[in-house]
N, C-alpha and C positions, 0 to 999 in steps of 0.2 A: 366349851363342849360339855354336854350333859355327861354326868359320871357313868351313865349306863350306855352311852354311845361309844362306838369304836371308831378309830381313826382309819384313814385310807391306808396308812403304812401297816397297821395291825391286820387289816383285811388282806393286804398283799402277802404278808407273812403266813397268814392262815392258809391261803390257797397255794402258796409255794409248798407248804407242808403237805397239802392234799395231793399235789402232783408227785411228790417224792414217796414212792411206795414200792414194795416188793412186787405187788400185783402188776404194776406198770412195767417193771423190768421183765417179769415172766411173760407178759403179753408181747413185749418187744422181741423176745426170743422166738416167738412164733412166726415173725416176719423174715427170719434169716434165710429161708429158701429163695427169696427174691434176689439175694445178693445185696451188696452195700449200696450201690447207687439207686436202684429201684426201691430198695427198702426205705432209704431216706426220703425219697419222693412220696412214698405211701404214708410215712409217718407225718410229714408236714402237711400234705393235702388233707389227710384225715383229721388232723388237729385243727386246721383252718376251718373246715366244714363244721366240725363239732363245736369248736370255740365260738364261731359266729352265732350258732343257734343258742349256745349257752349264754352268750352276751345278750342276745335279744330277750331271753327268758329272765335274765337277771335285771335288765333295765325295767321290765314291767313291774317287778316287785320293788325295785329301788324307787321308782317314781311314785308308786302308790303306798309305799311303806308297809306292804303286805308280805306275809310269808309266801313261800312257793305254792303251797296248796290253796291259799286264799286267792291267789291270782288265777288259779284254775276255774274258780267260780265265775270269773268275768265272762268265760265262754260257755261253761257247762252248767251253770246254776249251782245252788247250794248243795243239792243232793248229788249232782254230778261230781262236784268237787270232793264230796265224801267218798264216792266210789273210787276215785283216783287216789285219794289219801290212803284208803285201805290197801290198795295195791302198792303204794309207795312204802308204807310201813313194812309190808311183807318183803319187798325187794331190799329195803335198807337193813332189815334184820338178816336177810340172806347175805348181803354184802359184808356185814359185820362178821358173819361166820366164815365167809370165804377169805377175808383178810386175816382173820385170826389163824385159820388153818395154814395159809401160805407162810405166814411169819413163823408159826410154831414149827413147821417142817424145816425151815431154814435154820432156826435157832437150835433145833434138836441135833442137827449135824455138827454144829460147832460145840455145843455144850449139851450132851445127852442127859436130860433130866426126865424124859418121858413126854410124849406129845400132850397128854391130858394136863400135866403140870404146867407146861408152857402155855397151853390154851388158857388156863386159869390165871397165870401171871399176866398175860397180855390183856385179858378181859378186865382184870383188876386195875391195870394202868389206864385203860380206856375210861373206866368208871371214875378214876381219880381226875382225869382231864375234865370230865363232865361236871364233877363236883366243884372244881376250881372255877368254872364259869368263864364266859367270854372276856370279861374285863380283866381278870387275873391272868388269863392266858395271853392277853395282848402283851404283857410284860415278860412272861415266861418264854414265849415263842421267840423272842429276840435271841436268847441264849440257845434254845433248841435248834432254831433254823441255822444259826451260825455253825453249830457243831455238825449238823447234817450236811450243810454245804461243803465244809472242809473234808468230811469223811467221804462223801460221794465223789469229790474231786480226786481224792487219793484212789478210790476205786476205779474211776474213769482212767486215770493214768496207768493203772495196772493192766486194765483190759486193752487199751489202745497201744500200750507199749509192748504187747506180745510180739515175739519174733516171727511166728509163723501163723499163717491164716488157715483155717479149717474149711473143708468143703461143706457147704450147707446141706443138711439132711431134711427130708420131708418135702411136702409140696404145699403151695398156697398161691392163689391167683393174685394179681395186683389189686383187683377190686375187693377181694376178700381181705387183703392186708389193709386197704384203706378203711374198710368197714370196721375192722378191729381197732384201728386208730381213732375212728369217729366215736366208737362205743364208749371210750373212757370219758371224754368230756360230756358226752350225751348222758351218762349215768348221773351227772351232777345237775341236770336240768330241774328235777323236782326238789333241789336242795339249795341252790345258790342264794335265792332271795331270803332264806331263813337267816342269813348272816349279813348281807348287805343292807337289809332294811333297818338294821340297828346302827348303821354308820352315820357319822356326822354329815358326810357328803356322799349320799348313797349311790348316785350315778357314777361319780368319779371312782368310788370304791369298787363298783361293779366292773368298770373298765380295767382298773389295776388288778383286781382279782383274776379276771379272765386272762390277762396278759401274763401274770406270774404263773398261773396254772399251766398255760400253754407252754411256757418256757421249761418249767420243771417236768411236766409230763413228757414232753418231747425228748428231753434229756434222758429220762428214765427209759423210754423206748429205745433210744439210740444205745444206751448202755447195755440193755438186754440183747439187742440185735448184735452189737459189737462183741458181747461175751460169747454168743453162739458162733460168730464168724471168725473171731481172732484167737479165741482160746480153745475152741472145740469142746467146751464144757457147757452142759445144759443146766447145771446146778449152781445158782448164784452163791450159795453158802460155801461150796467147795472153792469157788473162785476167790472168795474173801479169805478163806483159810490159806490158799496158795499165795495170796498177797501179803500174808503175815499180819493181817489186821487184828486177829485174836479177839480181845475184849471189844475193840472198836467195831468189829463186825456185829457183835450182839447189840451194841448201841445203835448202829445203823438200822438193824432189823426192827428193834423194839420202837425206837423213836419214829421212824418212818411209818410204821404200821399204826401207832397210836395217833399221830397227828393227822393221818388220813381217816382212820376208822372212827375217830371221835366225831367227825362231821356226819358220818352215816348214822351213828347211834343217836346223836343229839337231834338230827333232823327227823328221825323216827319218832322222837318225843314230840317235836313240833307238829308233825303230821297227825300224830295220835290225838292231839288236842282237837282236831276236826271231827274225831270219832267219839271221844268222851272227854269231859272236863273234870272228871273225878280226881285226876292227878295232875300235877304241874308238868310243864314241858321237861324239866330236869328229872322228875320222878319217872315219867314214861320213858325217857332216854335211858335211865338206869335199868329199867325192866327190859328194854330192847337189847341192851348190852348183855344182860344175864341170859336172855334167850339166844342171842347170837353165840355166846360162849358155849351154851349147852348144845346148840346145833353143831358147833365146831368139834365138840368132844364126841358126839354120838352119830353124826351123819357124814357121809362122804361128800365133801364140798369141793372136790378137786376139779370137776368139770365146769369151770366157770366160763369157758368160751361160749357154751350154749346159754349160760345165764346172761352174758353180755348181749347176745342176740335177742333174748326175751325182753330185756330192758328196752332195747331199741324199738321192738315191735309195739310196745305199749306207749312209750313216752315220746317217740318221734312224731307220730301222727297227732298226738295230743298237743304237743308244743307247736306243731305246724298250724293247727287251728287257732291256738292262742295268739301266735304271731300275726296271722292274717286278720283276726278280729281286732287286735290292738293297734297294729300299725297301718292297716289298709282299709278295713271295713268300718272301724271305730264303733263296734258293737259292744254292749255290756249287758250280760244276762245275770248279773250278780243277785238281783232281787227276785229272780225266778226260782222255782223249786228245782226244775231240771230242764235243760234244753235237749229235747229228744232229737231234733234235727242235727245238732252238733255231735251227739253220741252216735248217730247213724253214720255221719261222715267219718268219725273216728274209727268205727267198726270196719268201714271200707278200707281206710288207711291201714288198719291193723292187718286185715286180710291181704292187702297188697304187699305189705312188708314181708309177711310170712311166705307169700308166693315167690317174691323176688329173691329170697334167700337161696333158691335153687338156680337162680340166674347168675350171670357174671357180667356186671357192668363195670366200666373203668373207674367209676367214682363210688363203688360200693352200692349199698341198698338205701342207707339213710337219706342221702342227698336227693335222689330221684323221688323217694316217697314224700319227703317234706315239700318239695316243689309241687308234686302232683296234688297233695292234700291241700296245700295253700290255694292253688288255682281252683280246685274243686269247691273249697269253702267260699271263695270270693264269688264264683259264678253262681253257685246255689243260693247264696245269701242275696245276690242281686236279683235273681229270678223270683225268689220268695218275697222280697221287698216290693218288686213290681206288681206281683199278684195281690199283695195286701193293699197297695195303693189303688189298684183297679176296684177291689172290693169296697174300699172306703168311698170311692167316687160314686159307686152305685147306691 
């Protein structure tokens, strides 16, 4: 194996760490009004849908050895890929800020140092992860993931060992719950290939990465929902304190946030290279980390439910077109400047997603939008192809 390549095992650990995060637990809490049984169904259906799309996106990058945003050019052309790369950088910096704020708020309850100081500490740890690089992290993650696994197992035991069940508060539809569960793996669509492209066995690494993320993320959702249902407490930090975790609680919060947010910040650097080559991927990732930390300190990043829906409306139709082009139509527009037709289909998909947010479908919004956009792309491409053939015959 090349010294710069990563193993299947290290990729699995990387994505296991991506799934274990405070944000996933907090999102799981939002599903508690459904109750235990319906909530579980929503979690697993949503993760199956999102995970399948994430797998398809990852395989494209794995087979071509291209970054996530480089694969976008297969459908949208070079300038089209730059457009989505710009949006991706913005959403990844936003994710960095959201993750830092969520972790800092939890850490502040356990050890009150001030939100700004916790923001800076977490931002500095993310920067350290970036500086270490993928090869070094492959070794460090073995210890980190072992610690996280054991600590979250203890947390799970505390939550599900509660004597009394609490009545769920708030309201959410089953379709809305499925959509929140879809949104988490969906947020990694413009990211996953940035890591699996470096693997010794990229396709196998992609499959293992998606499976480990599916398991870890589902587990965090269940912990969050269980916390709301079985303890009656909506603050995960207070639950940790009640469990007597103490210093271990801080370790869970910091490590789970860093191992997840590192991927956001590093991929912001990878996508940034599509916009400018003045700095290396690592250099741009450090800038993204600094900007995310600054946003966390100065801007209210608490309304991340709306942020998840925005990610879905942009990247679900984009990925649907890419999947249709790669697996069914076998088109490649990489050498073109921009594919206007594909951007028009994406815009329709974007509008459809935003419109359906006000509807309530049993499988959420993402799944019907992806199916509709894929069908639209195949049909339109076939019609356009037939028109070109007739023109060539004349």
